[in-house]
DRENTORKOL-3810 file (N, C-alpha, C; in nm, 4 decimals):
REM DRENTORKOL-3810
@n.u->1.6637; n.v->-0.3095; n.w->1.6258; ca.u->1.6103; ca.v->-0.3733; ca.w->1.5349; c.u->1.6755; c.v->-0.3913; c.w->1.4979
@n.u->1.6465; n.v->-0.4647; n.w->1.3800; ca.u->1.7523; ca.v->-0.5026; ca.w->1.2892; c.u->1.6405; c.v->-0.4469; c.w->1.1575
@n.u->1.7352; n.v->-0.3972; n.w->1.0488; ca.u->1.6995; ca.v->-0.3876; ca.w->0.8884; c.u->1.5644; c.v->-0.4381; c.w->0.8532
@n.u->1.5888; n.v->-0.5829; n.w->0.8543; ca.u->1.4054; ca.v->-0.6378; ca.w->0.7765; c.u->1.2864; c.v->-0.5539; c.w->0.8875
@n.u->1.2691; n.v->-0.5839; n.w->1.0632; ca.u->1.2320; ca.v->-0.5565; ca.w->1.1488; c.u->1.2229; c.v->-0.3962; c.w->1.0879
@n.u->1.2560; n.v->-0.3430; n.w->1.0690; ca.u->1.2757; ca.v->-0.1581; ca.w->1.0595; c.u->1.1460; c.v->-0.1755; c.w->0.8896
@n.u->1.2227; n.v->-0.2355; n.w->0.7816; ca.u->1.1663; ca.v->-0.3309; ca.w->0.7403; c.u->1.0016; c.v->-0.2910; c.w->0.6897
@n.u->0.9992; n.v->-0.3563; n.w->0.7737; ca.u->0.8165; ca.v->-0.4865; ca.w->0.8073; c.u->0.7412; c.v->-0.3666; c.w->0.8503
@n.u->0.8256; n.v->-0.2936; n.w->0.9484; ca.u->0.6677; ca.v->-0.2137; ca.w->0.9648; c.u->0.7137; c.v->-0.0842; c.w->0.9382
@n.u->0.8371; n.v->-0.1031; n.w->0.8679; ca.u->0.7523; ca.v->0.0703; ca.w->0.7764; c.u->0.6666; c.v->0.0058; c.w->0.6348
@n.u->0.6322; n.v->-0.1531; n.w->0.5973; ca.u->0.5267; ca.v->-0.1662; ca.w->0.4956; c.u->0.4412; c.v->-0.1451; c.w->0.5359
@n.u->0.4349; n.v->-0.2416; n.w->0.6415; ca.u->0.3541; ca.v->-0.2511; ca.w->0.7830; c.u->0.2291; c.v->-0.1402; c.w->0.7361
@n.u->0.3508; n.v->0.0027; n.w->0.7572; ca.u->0.2072; ca.v->0.1116; ca.w->0.8568; c.u->0.2234; c.v->0.1738; c.w->0.7756
@n.u->0.2781; n.v->0.1496; n.w->0.5833; ca.u->0.2704; ca.v->0.2673; ca.w->0.4807; c.u->0.1355; c.v->0.1177; c.w->0.4334
@n.u->0.0773; n.v->-0.0014; n.w->0.4110; ca.u->0.0077; ca.v->-0.0508; ca.w->0.3283; c.u->-0.0960; c.v->0.0078; c.w->0.4524
@n.u->-0.1288; n.v->0.0134; n.w->0.6016; ca.u->-0.2068; ca.v->0.0431; ca.w->0.6761; c.u->-0.3044; c.v->0.1870; c.w->0.6154
@n.u->-0.1947; n.v->0.2505; n.w->0.6031; ca.u->-0.2277; ca.v->0.4042; ca.w->0.5499; c.u->-0.2624; c.v->0.3361; c.w->0.3986
@n.u->-0.2400; n.v->0.3180; n.w->0.2946; ca.u->-0.3431; ca.v->0.2411; ca.w->0.2253; c.u->-0.4637; c.v->0.1751; c.w->0.1608
@n.u->-0.4568; n.v->0.1420; n.w->0.2728; ca.u->-0.6321; ca.v->0.0374; ca.w->0.3471; c.u->-0.6886; c.v->0.1990; c.w->0.3208
@n.u->-0.6367; n.v->0.2631; n.w->0.4544; ca.u->-0.7409; ca.v->0.3641; ca.w->0.5368; c.u->-0.7836; c.v->0.4671; c.w->0.3979
@n.u->-0.6815; n.v->0.4954; n.w->0.3114; ca.u->-0.7551; ca.v->0.5827; ca.w->0.1927; c.u->-0.7915; c.v->0.5140; c.w->0.1526
@n.u->-0.8345; n.v->0.3791; n.w->0.1332; ca.u->-0.9081; ca.v->0.3446; ca.w->-0.0285; c.u->-1.0015; c.v->0.3134; c.w->0.1753
@n.u->-1.0254; n.v->0.2522; n.w->0.1680; ca.u->-1.1887; ca.v->0.3589; ca.w->0.2752; c.u->-1.1938; c.v->0.4202; c.w->0.2352
@n.u->-1.1594; n.v->0.5567; n.w->0.2716; ca.u->-1.2518; ca.v->0.6572; ca.w->0.2540; c.u->-1.2295; c.v->0.6905; c.w->0.1198
@n.u->-1.2436; n.v->0.6240; n.w->-0.0326; ca.u->-1.2311; ca.v->0.6793; ca.w->-0.1623; c.u->-1.3230; c.v->0.4900; c.w->-0.2574
@n.u->-1.4092; n.v->0.4913; n.w->-0.2156; ca.u->-1.5324; ca.v->0.3967; ca.w->-0.2468; c.u->-1.4303; c.v->0.3086; c.w->-0.4325
@n.u->-1.4700; n.v->0.4508; n.w->-0.5192; ca.u->-1.4193; ca.v->0.4577; ca.w->-0.6374; c.u->-1.2703; c.v->0.4003; c.w->-0.6425
@n.u->-1.2527; n.v->0.3857; n.w->-0.5351; ca.u->-1.1001; ca.v->0.3102; ca.w->-0.5393; c.u->-1.0410; c.v->0.2338; c.w->-0.5080
@n.u->-1.1321; n.v->0.2129; n.w->-0.4198; ca.u->-1.1207; ca.v->0.0804; ca.w->-0.3645; c.u->-1.2033; c.v->-0.0779; c.w->-0.4866
@n.u->-1.3404; n.v->0.0228; n.w->-0.5606; ca.u->-1.2769; ca.v->-0.0782; ca.w->-0.6300; c.u->-1.2380; c.v->-0.1158; c.w->-0.6771
@n.u->-1.1697; n.v->-0.0663; n.w->-0.7982; ca.u->-1.0933; ca.v->-0.0032; ca.w->-0.8981; c.u->-0.9769; c.v->-0.0698; c.w->-0.8095
@n.u->-0.9104; n.v->-0.1284; n.w->-0.6950; ca.u->-0.7744; ca.v->-0.1832; ca.w->-0.6833; c.u->-0.8239; c.v->-0.3172; c.w->-0.6410
@n.u->-0.9540; n.v->-0.3675; n.w->-0.6067; ca.u->-1.0140; ca.v->-0.4863; ca.w->-0.6028; c.u->-1.0126; c.v->-0.5335; c.w->-0.6966
@n.u->-1.0210; n.v->-0.4925; n.w->-0.8162; ca.u->-1.0970; ca.v->-0.5762; ca.w->-0.9578; c.u->-0.9314; c.v->-0.5676; c.w->-1.0295
@n.u->-0.8581; n.v->-0.4586; n.w->-0.9809; ca.u->-0.7183; ca.v->-0.5244; ca.w->-1.0538; c.u->-0.7035; c.v->-0.5963; c.w->-1.0158
@n.u->-0.6666; n.v->-0.6127; n.w->-0.8979; ca.u->-0.5930; ca.v->-0.6777; ca.w->-0.7353; c.u->-0.6831; c.v->-0.8577; c.w->-0.7523
@n.u->-0.8139; n.v->-0.8124; n.w->-0.8252; ca.u->-0.8525; ca.v->-0.9405; ca.w->-0.7916; c.u->-0.9285; c.v->-1.0229; c.w->-0.6915
@n.u->-0.9928; n.v->-0.8842; n.w->-0.5857; ca.u->-1.0403; ca.v->-0.9702; ca.w->-0.4836; c.u->-1.2120; c.v->-0.9832; c.w->-0.4450
@n.u->-1.2777; n.v->-0.9852; n.w->-0.3730; ca.u->-1.3922; ca.v->-0.9846; ca.w->-0.3579; c.u->-1.3656; c.v->-0.9163; c.w->-0.2265
@n.u->-1.5334; n.v->-0.9191; n.w->-0.1919; ca.u->-1.4907; ca.v->-0.8115; ca.w->-0.0462; c.u->-1.4561; c.v->-0.9827; c.w->0.0241
@n.u->-1.5505; n.v->-1.0260; n.w->-0.0071; ca.u->-1.5141; ca.v->-1.1944; ca.w->0.0921; c.u->-1.2693; c.v->-1.1615; c.w->0.1585
@n.u->-1.2504; n.v->-1.1989; n.w->0.0494; ca.u->-1.0690; ca.v->-1.2570; ca.w->0.0322; c.u->-1.0272; c.v->-1.1159; c.w->-0.0127
@n.u->-1.1381; n.v->-1.0095; n.w->0.0577; ca.u->-1.0535; ca.v->-0.8536; ca.w->0.1164; c.u->-1.0475; c.v->-0.9222; c.w->0.2314
@n.u->-1.1155; n.v->-0.8850; n.w->0.2301; ca.u->-1.1244; ca.v->-0.9017; ca.w->0.4355; c.u->-1.0360; c.v->-0.9912; c.w->0.5005
@n.u->-1.0316; n.v->-1.1267; n.w->0.4450; ca.u->-0.9709; ca.v->-1.2222; ca.w->0.4941; c.u->-0.8068; c.v->-1.1851; c.w->0.4408
@n.u->-0.7378; n.v->-1.1024; n.w->0.3858; ca.u->-0.6445; ca.v->-1.0860; ca.w->0.3346; c.u->-0.6123; c.v->-0.9893; c.w->0.4068
@n.u->-0.6581; n.v->-0.9110; n.w->0.4505; ca.u->-0.5879; ca.v->-0.8095; ca.w->0.5344; c.u->-0.5123; c.v->-0.8296; c.w->0.6289
@n.u->-0.4129; n.v->-0.7660; n.w->0.6752; ca.u->-0.2842; ca.v->-0.8248; ca.w->0.7724; c.u->-0.1501; c.v->-0.9053; c.w->0.6920
@n.u->-0.1987; n.v->-0.9611; n.w->0.5605; ca.u->-0.1174; ca.v->-0.9832; ca.w->0.5447; c.u->0.0211; c.v->-1.0203; c.w->0.4587
@n.u->0.0827; n.v->-1.0613; n.w->0.4203; ca.u->0.1919; ca.v->-0.9942; ca.w->0.3589; c.u->0.1780; c.v->-0.9802; c.w->0.1872
@n.u->0.1199; n.v->-1.0348; n.w->0.1231; ca.u->0.0329; ca.v->-1.0384; ca.w->-0.0112; c.u->-0.0309; c.v->-0.9159; c.w->-0.0784
@n.u->-0.1051; n.v->-0.9112; n.w->0.0755; ca.u->-0.2516; ca.v->-0.7556; ca.w->0.0303; c.u->-0.1331; c.v->-0.6071; c.w->0.0440
@n.u->-0.0227; n.v->-0.5898; n.w->0.1185; ca.u->0.0237; ca.v->-0.5400; ca.w->0.2288; c.u->0.1498; c.v->-0.5077; c.w->0.0638
@n.u->0.1762; n.v->-0.6462; n.w->0.0103; ca.u->0.2708; ca.v->-0.5443; ca.w->-0.1144; c.u->0.2077; c.v->-0.5307; c.w->-0.1927
@n.u->0.1022; n.v->-0.5452; n.w->-0.1985; ca.u->-0.0385; ca.v->-0.5195; ca.w->-0.3344; c.u->-0.0566; c.v->-0.3927; c.w->-0.3320
@n.u->-0.0910; n.v->-0.3387; n.w->-0.1954; ca.u->-0.1272; ca.v->-0.2273; ca.w->-0.1576; c.u->-0.0170; c.v->-0.1489; c.w->-0.2574
@n.u->0.1462; n.v->-0.1589; n.w->-0.1391; ca.u->0.2597; ca.v->-0.0091; ca.w->-0.1446; c.u->0.2653; c.v->-0.0282; c.w->-0.4019
@n.u->0.1796; n.v->-0.1445; n.w->-0.3859; ca.u->0.2655; ca.v->-0.1800; ca.w->-0.5876; c.u->0.1373; c.v->-0.1805; c.w->-0.6058
@n.u->0.0053; n.v->-0.1149; n.w->-0.5934; ca.u->-0.1291; ca.v->-0.0592; ca.w->-0.6900; c.u->-0.0418; c.v->0.0737; c.w->-0.5900
@n.u->-0.0156; n.v->0.2015; n.w->-0.4958; ca.u->0.0169; ca.v->0.2849; ca.w->-0.4823; c.u->0.1375; c.v->0.3842; c.w->-0.5954
@n.u->0.2401; n.v->0.2557; n.w->-0.5764; ca.u->0.3832; ca.v->0.2846; ca.w->-0.6388; c.u->0.3236; c.v->0.3434; c.w->-0.8066
@n.u->0.1938; n.v->0.2783; n.w->-0.8809; ca.u->0.2348; ca.v->0.2270; ca.w->-1.0005; c.u->0.0752; c.v->0.3466; c.w->-1.0516
@n.u->0.0353; n.v->0.4118; n.w->-0.9296; ca.u->-0.0446; ca.v->0.5253; ca.w->-0.9531; c.u->0.0058; c.v->0.6307; c.w->-0.9336
@n.u->0.0082; n.v->0.7413; n.w->-0.9802; ca.u->0.1042; ca.v->0.8574; ca.w->-0.9054; c.u->0.0290; c.v->0.9357; c.w->-0.8497
@n.u->-0.1303; n.v->1.0182; n.w->-0.9397; ca.u->-0.2166; ca.v->1.0619; ca.w->-0.8592; c.u->-0.2505; c.v->1.0723; c.w->-0.7299
@n.u->-0.2660; n.v->0.9699; n.w->-0.7178; ca.u->-0.3215; ca.v->0.8810; ca.w->-0.5741; c.u->-0.1539; c.v->0.8023; c.w->-0.4883
@n.u->-0.1253; n.v->0.7926; n.w->-0.5222; ca.u->0.0497; ca.v->0.7889; ca.w->-0.4563; c.u->0.0683; c.v->0.9449; c.w->-0.3744
@n.u->0.0274; n.v->1.0088; n.w->-0.4750; ca.u->0.0387; ca.v->1.1817; ca.w->-0.4082; c.u->-0.0609; c.v->1.1942; c.w->-0.2968
@n.u->-0.1581; n.v->1.1618; n.w->-0.3693; ca.u->-0.3081; ca.v->1.1978; ca.w->-0.2551; c.u->-0.2591; c.v->1.1620; c.w->-0.1303
@n.u->-0.2518; n.v->1.0277; n.w->-0.1401; ca.u->-0.2041; ca.v->0.8828; ca.w->-0.0021; c.u->-0.1231; c.v->1.0024; c.w->0.1140
@n.u->0.0395; n.v->1.0067; n.w->0.0162; ca.u->0.1635; ca.v->1.1205; ca.w->0.0788; c.u->0.0681; c.v->1.2196; c.w->0.1871
@n.u->-0.0693; n.v->1.3195; n.w->0.0874; ca.u->-0.0383; ca.v->1.4474; ca.w->0.1429; c.u->-0.1480; c.v->1.4034; c.w->0.2672
@n.u->-0.2417; n.v->1.2736; n.w->0.2560; ca.u->-0.3258; ca.v->1.2553; ca.w->0.3484; c.u->-0.2845; c.v->1.1808; c.w->0.4961
@n.u->-0.1361; n.v->1.1324; n.w->0.4555; ca.u->-0.0733; ca.v->0.9813; ca.w->0.5132; c.u->0.0355; c.v->1.0889; c.w->0.6096
@n.u->0.0990; n.v->1.2544; n.w->0.5511; ca.u->0.1718; ca.v->1.3830; ca.w->0.5754; c.u->0.3456; c.v->1.2545; c.w->0.5759
@n.u->0.3954; n.v->1.2054; n.w->0.4464; ca.u->0.4623; ca.v->1.1643; ca.w->0.4443; c.u->0.5249; c.v->1.1460; c.w->0.3006
@n.u->0.6261; n.v->1.1934; n.w->0.2159; ca.u->0.6683; ca.v->1.2049; ca.w->0.0797; c.u->0.6474; c.v->1.1183; c.w->0.0231
@n.u->0.6341; n.v->1.1024; n.w->-0.1175; ca.u->0.6794; ca.v->1.0014; ca.w->-0.2570; c.u->0.7506; c.v->0.9305; c.w->-0.2140
@n.u->0.9030; n.v->1.0224; n.w->-0.1567; ca.u->0.9990; ca.v->0.9987; ca.w->-0.1303; c.u->0.9826; c.v->0.8411; c.w->-0.0733
@n.u->0.9520; n.v->0.9070; n.w->0.0445; ca.u->0.9004; ca.v->0.8261; ca.w->0.2131; c.u->0.9115; c.v->0.6963; c.w->0.1001
@n.u->0.7852; n.v->0.7324; n.w->0.0562; ca.u->0.6906; ca.v->0.5871; ca.w->0.0352; c.u->0.7811; c.v->0.5299; c.w->-0.1233
@n.u->0.8596; n.v->0.5690; n.w->-0.1402; ca.u->0.9191; ca.v->0.4940; ca.w->-0.2760; c.u->1.0252; c.v->0.4165; c.w->-0.2219
@n.u->1.0866; n.v->0.4680; n.w->-0.1716; ca.u->1.2053; ca.v->0.4172; ca.w->-0.0891; c.u->1.2355; c.v->0.2534; c.w->-0.0355
@n.u->1.0579; n.v->0.2667; n.w->0.0246; ca.u->1.0220; ca.v->0.1525; ca.w->0.0843; c.u->1.0190; c.v->-0.0288; c.w->-0.0237
@n.u->0.8962; n.v->0.1315; n.w->-0.1460; ca.u->0.8713; ca.v->0.0014; ca.w->-0.2386; c.u->1.0278; c.v->-0.0167; c.w->-0.3215
@n.u->1.0889; n.v->0.0297; n.w->-0.2934; ca.u->1.2145; ca.v->-0.0085; ca.w->-0.3514; c.u->1.3279; c.v->-0.1246; c.w->-0.3149
@n.u->1.2664; n.v->-0.1288; n.w->-0.1767; ca.u->1.3188; ca.v->-0.1840; ca.w->-0.0995; c.u->1.2237; c.v->-0.3627; c.w->-0.0850
@n.u->1.1529; n.v->-0.3570; n.w->-0.1066; ca.u->1.0434; ca.v->-0.4273; ca.w->-0.1516; c.u->1.0997; c.v->-0.5137; c.w->-0.2984
@n.u->1.0659; n.v->-0.3673; n.w->-0.3855; ca.u->1.1673; ca.v->-0.4616; ca.w->-0.5189; c.u->1.2305; c.v->-0.3743; c.w->-0.5417
@n.u->1.4218; n.v->-0.4957; n.w->-0.5201; ca.u->1.5375; ca.v->-0.4227; ca.w->-0.5788; c.u->1.5157; c.v->-0.4070; c.w->-0.7249
@n.u->1.4849; n.v->-0.5032; n.w->-0.7811; ca.u->1.4903; ca.v->-0.5063; ca.w->-0.9647; c.u->1.4300; c.v->-0.3687; c.w->-1.0195
@n.u->1.3360; n.v->-0.3450; n.w->-0.9126; ca.u->1.3037; ca.v->-0.2534; ca.w->-1.0265; c.u->1.1145; c.v->-0.2284; c.w->-1.0358
END
């Protein structure tokens, strides 16, 4: 498996975890939708898109308490999450 396909797999898995977390926390989901400019219909249409995946990772990376809660629930570490985020955003 190539490095780019491993990264894509990691991004997809983390984005799925982020979306699942937001689905369980409606207040956080609303905050994400407002910040990203989504309404319910456009969010549903964006599910699975690269734009939504990277937006979810950016949103969680920028909110440490949310990131820590996600990682605790998903059984991953903030460091592992941020390694994937940094690969998507090499300039920081």
